[in-house]
MIDOSE-1310 file (N, C-alpha, C; in nm, 2 decimals, decimal comma, always signed):
residues 112
mkie	+1,12/-6,59/-4,95/+1,18/-6,69/-4,86/+1,33/-6,60/-4,77; +1,36/-6,70/-4,71/+1,44/-6,67/-4,58/+1,55/-6,64/-4,58; +1,62/-6,48/-4,50/+1,72/-6,44/-4,54/+1,84/-6,57/-4,47; +1,82/-6,68/-4,38/+1,90/-6,75/-4,37/+1,94/-6,82/-4,52
elcs	+1,83/-6,87/-4,56/+1,86/-6,89/-4,72/+1,91/-6,83/-4,87; +1,85/-6,75/-4,85/+1,90/-6,64/-4,94/+2,04/-6,66/-4,89; +2,13/-6,60/-4,81/+2,32/-6,60/-4,76/+2,34/-6,73/-4,81; +2,31/-6,82/-4,76/+2,34/-6,97/-4,82/+2,38/-6,98/-4,97
klsl	+2,27/-6,98/-5,02/+2,23/-7,01/-5,17/+2,30/-6,94/-5,24; +2,31/-6,82/-5,22/+2,44/-6,68/-5,27/+2,59/-6,72/-5,22; +2,58/-6,78/-5,13/+2,73/-6,82/-5,08/+2,77/-6,67/-5,00; +2,71/-6,58/-4,96/+2,72/-6,42/-4,95/+2,83/-6,45/-4,80
nvlv	+2,90/-6,30/-4,80/+2,97/-6,32/-4,70/+2,88/-6,22/-4,56; +2,86/-6,28/-4,51/+2,75/-6,21/-4,35/+2,89/-6,13/-4,29; +2,83/-6,00/-4,27/+2,93/-5,91/-4,22/+2,83/-5,93/-4,09; +2,72/-5,87/-4,06/+2,64/-5,84/-3,99/+2,51/-5,94/-3,95
pled	+2,55/-6,00/-3,88/+2,45/-6,14/-3,89/+2,32/-6,08/-3,78; +2,23/-6,13/-3,78/+2,10/-6,10/-3,75/+2,10/-6,25/-3,58; +2,02/-6,22/-3,52/+2,03/-6,31/-3,40/+1,85/-6,42/-3,43; +1,78/-6,33/-3,56/+1,71/-6,48/-3,61/+1,71/-6,44/-3,71
ysee	+1,70/-6,53/-3,83/+1,72/-6,54/-4,01/+1,61/-6,55/-4,04; +1,54/-6,62/-3,92/+1,40/-6,65/-4,02/+1,30/-6,48/-4,10; +1,31/-6,42/-4,11/+1,24/-6,33/-4,12/+1,22/-6,34/-4,23; +1,14/-6,32/-4,37/+1,11/-6,35/-4,49/+1,14/-6,18/-4,59
inta	+1,28/-6,24/-4,72/+1,26/-6,15/-4,80/+1,14/-6,16/-4,91; +1,04/-6,06/-4,93/+0,97/-6,07/-5,04/+0,99/-6,06/-5,18; +1,08/-5,95/-5,19/+1,16/-5,86/-5,30/+1,27/-5,83/-5,30; +1,31/-5,78/-5,42/+1,47/-5,75/-5,42/+1,46/-5,59/-5,53
itgd	+1,58/-5,52/-5,45/+1,61/-5,39/-5,50/+1,68/-5,35/-5,56; +1,77/-5,29/-5,68/+1,89/-5,27/-5,69/+1,86/-5,14/-5,72; +1,99/-5,05/-5,70/+1,99/-4,92/-5,76/+2,12/-4,87/-5,60; +2,16/-4,72/-5,64/+2,26/-4,64/-5,62/+2,21/-4,51/-5,60
llsf	+2,13/-4,48/-5,64/+2,07/-4,39/-5,61/+1,94/-4,36/-5,45; +2,03/-4,34/-5,39/+1,92/-4,32/-5,27/+1,81/-4,30/-5,26; +1,75/-4,14/-5,32/+1,59/-4,10/-5,37/+1,54/-4,20/-5,48; +1,63/-4,33/-5,52/+1,55/-4,38/-5,61/+1,53/-4,54/-5,47
imgh	+1,58/-4,53/-5,45/+1,54/-4,67/-5,36/+1,38/-4,63/-5,23; +1,42/-4,47/-5,20/+1,34/-4,48/-5,15/+1,19/-4,47/-5,19; +1,22/-4,42/-5,27/+1,07/-4,43/-5,40/+1,00/-4,51/-5,43; +1,12/-4,64/-5,43/+1,08/-4,73/-5,50/+1,06/-4,87/-5,39
alpg	+1,10/-4,89/-5,32/+1,18/-5,03/-5,21/+1,06/-5,03/-5,13; +1,04/-5,16/-5,15/+0,89/-5,19/-5,10/+0,94/-5,27/-4,92; +0,89/-5,25/-4,82/+0,91/-5,32/-4,70/+0,97/-5,48/-4,69; +1,05/-5,55/-4,67/+1,03/-5,67/-4,70/+1,15/-5,71/-4,79
svwl	+1,22/-5,60/-4,90/+1,31/-5,65/-4,97/+1,46/-5,66/-4,89; +1,54/-5,72/-4,99/+1,69/-5,70/-5,00/+1,74/-5,63/-5,08; +1,82/-5,53/-5,03/+1,86/-5,42/-5,10/+2,00/-5,43/-5,19; +2,02/-5,44/-5,33/+2,17/-5,46/-5,37/+2,19/-5,37/-5,46
tvqn	+2,32/-5,32/-5,35/+2,41/-5,21/-5,41/+2,55/-5,18/-5,40; +2,60/-5,07/-5,46/+2,75/-5,00/-5,43/+2,77/-4,93/-5,33; +2,68/-4,93/-5,28/+2,69/-4,73/-5,22/+2,73/-4,86/-5,06; +2,81/-4,82/-4,99/+2,88/-4,87/-4,88/+2,89/-4,73/-4,74
hlnv	+2,80/-4,63/-4,73/+2,80/-4,55/-4,62/+2,70/-4,55/-4,54; +2,69/-4,52/-4,46/+2,61/-4,46/-4,35/+2,48/-4,48/-4,41; +2,44/-4,35/-4,47/+2,31/-4,35/-4,54/+2,22/-4,47/-4,61; +2,37/-4,53/-4,67/+2,24/-4,68/-4,67/+2,16/-4,80/-4,61
aava	+2,25/-4,72/-4,45/+2,13/-4,80/-4,35/+2,04/-4,71/-4,31; +2,01/-4,59/-4,29/+1,96/-4,51/-4,33/+1,83/-4,55/-4,37; +1,85/-4,56/-4,53/+1,73/-4,59/-4,60/+1,65/-4,73/-4,59; +1,74/-4,79/-4,53/+1,70/-4,99/-4,54/+1,60/-4,93/-4,39
vlke	+1,63/-4,86/-4,28/+1,54/-4,88/-4,20/+1,42/-4,78/-4,24; +1,42/-4,68/-4,33/+1,30/-4,58/-4,35/+1,22/-4,65/-4,40; +1,23/-4,78/-4,51/+1,19/-4,84/-4,62/+1,17/-4,98/-4,55; +1,20/-5,02/-4,43/+1,19/-5,16/-4,37/+1,26/-5,26/-4,44
mpmi	+1,38/-5,25/-4,47/+1,47/-5,32/-4,59/+1,54/-5,42/-4,46; +1,53/-5,53/-4,43/+1,55/-5,62/-4,36/+1,76/-5,69/-4,37; +1,74/-5,65/-4,51/+1,86/-5,71/-4,58/+1,88/-5,61/-4,67; +2,11/-5,56/-4,65/+2,14/-5,51/-4,72/+2,26/-5,63/-4,79
vlta	+2,26/-5,62/-4,95/+2,42/-5,66/-4,97/+2,48/-5,61/-5,05; +2,58/-5,56/-5,02/+2,73/-5,49/-5,11/+2,77/-5,57/-5,22; +2,77/-5,55/-5,32/+2,76/-5,60/-5,46/+2,93/-5,56/-5,53; +3,00/-5,63/-5,63/+3,09/-5,62/-5,70/+3,20/-5,62/-5,62
grqp	+3,21/-5,70/-5,46/+3,35/-5,70/-5,41/+3,38/-5,56/-5,33; +3,23/-5,48/-5,31/+3,24/-5,32/-5,21/+3,26/-5,39/-5,07; +3,34/-5,31/-5,00/+3,33/-5,33/-4,84/+3,28/-5,22/-4,78; +3,19/-5,23/-4,68/+3,12/-5,12/-4,59/+3,22/-5,07/-4,51
stdl	+3,17/-4,93/-4,47/+3,23/-4,85/-4,32/+3,24/-4,86/-4,25; +3,27/-4,85/-4,16/+3,25/-4,92/-4,03/+3,15/-4,84/-3,96; +3,12/-4,76/-3,98/+2,96/-4,65/-3,95/+2,86/-4,72/-4,01; +2,87/-4,80/-4,18/+2,77/-4,85/-4,15/+2,75/-4,95/-4,12
vdrc	+2,86/-5,07/-4,11/+2,88/-5,21/-4,03/+2,81/-5,16/-3,87; +2,83/-5,06/-3,82/+2,78/-5,01/-3,64/+2,62/-4,99/-3,69; +2,61/-4,94/-3,78/+2,46/-4,90/-3,78/+2,35/-5,03/-3,81; +2,41/-5,08/-3,91/+2,34/-5,19/-3,93/+2,30/-5,32/-3,87
reeg	+2,44/-5,30/-3,74/+2,42/-5,39/-3,62/+2,27/-5,32/-3,54; +2,31/-5,19/-3,51/+2,21/-5,06/-3,42/+2,10/-5,16/-3,45; +2,05/-5,12/-3,61/+1,92/-5,11/-3,63/+1,88/-5,28/-3,64; +1,95/-5,38/-3,68/+1,89/-5,54/-3,68/+1,89/-5,56/-3,84
icls	+1,98/-5,48/-3,92/+1,98/-5,52/-4,06/+2,08/-5,61/-4,09; +2,03/-5,70/-4,18/+2,15/-5,83/-4,23/+2,25/-5,76/-4,33; +2,33/-5,70/-4,34/+2,48/-5,64/-4,39/+2,56/-5,76/-4,42; +2,56/-5,75/-4,54/+2,66/-5,88/-4,68/+2,70/-5,87/-4,78
ttpe	+2,84/-5,92/-4,82/+2,92/-5,90/-4,93/+2,87/-5,99/-4,99; +2,95/-5,96/-5,15/+2,97/-6,09/-5,24/+3,04/-5,98/-5,36; +3,16/-6,08/-5,40/+3,26/-6,08/-5,50/+3,14/-6,02/-5,67; +3,05/-6,08/-5,68/+2,97/-6,10/-5,77/+2,93/-5,92/-5,80
stfa	+2,91/-5,95/-5,90/+2,84/-5,80/-6,03/+2,68/-5,83/-5,96; +2,63/-5,68/-5,95/+2,52/-5,69/-5,93/+2,43/-5,77/-6,03; +2,46/-5,76/-6,13/+2,30/-5,85/-6,25/+2,37/-6,01/-6,21; +2,51/-6,04/-6,18/+2,47/-6,14/-6,15/+2,40/-6,22/-6,02
visq	+2,40/-6,11/-5,93/+2,34/-6,17/-5,79/+2,17/-6,19/-5,82; +2,17/-6,06/-5,90/+2,00/-6,07/-5,92/+1,98/-6,16/-6,04; +2,09/-6,19/-6,12/+2,02/-6,34/-6,20/+2,02/-6,45/-6,11; +2,10/-6,49/-6,01/+2,08/-6,63/-5,95/+1,97/-6,60/-5,81
mtkl	+1,90/-6,47/-5,77/+1,79/-6,47/-5,70/+1,68/-6,48/-5,81; +1,69/-6,38/-5,94/+1,53/-6,48/-6,00/+1,52/-6,62/-6,03; +1,64/-6,70/-6,03/+1,62/-6,82/-6,09/+1,61/-6,89/-5,93; +1,61/-6,81/-5,81/+1,56/-6,83/-5,70/+1,42/-6,84/-5,63
glkg	+1,32/-6,73/-5,72/+1,23/-6,72/-5,73/+1,18/-6,57/-5,67; +1,27/-6,48/-5,69/+1,24/-6,35/-5,57/+1,25/-6,26/-5,68; +1,15/-6,17/-5,72/+1,10/-6,08/-5,77/+1,16/-5,95/-5,74; +1,13/-5,86/-5,89/+1,22/-5,75/-5,82/+1,09/-5,64/-5,86
């Protein structure tokens, strides 16, 4: 599924848009422990988290994840927004719980 389609279908608030939304999202992963994400995320994944600090972008870059979704109404730090912009990572937020977003993603056919 393309990033643009995912943002639209989930009604995400995109804080850091990409010039090219055609990149494919292959899988989704959720977790707030950075070491867990570093050990388990696959390239091309969308990451759902409540963590909202600079290190989130560093892990996304390390694991080649093109998109981060902050759930449960969490808002990113300015540092995270700036780093996502620099690294070309789509950063979005949603008031929905992580569980609710994962449920919607499952219905859209994304795998975990």
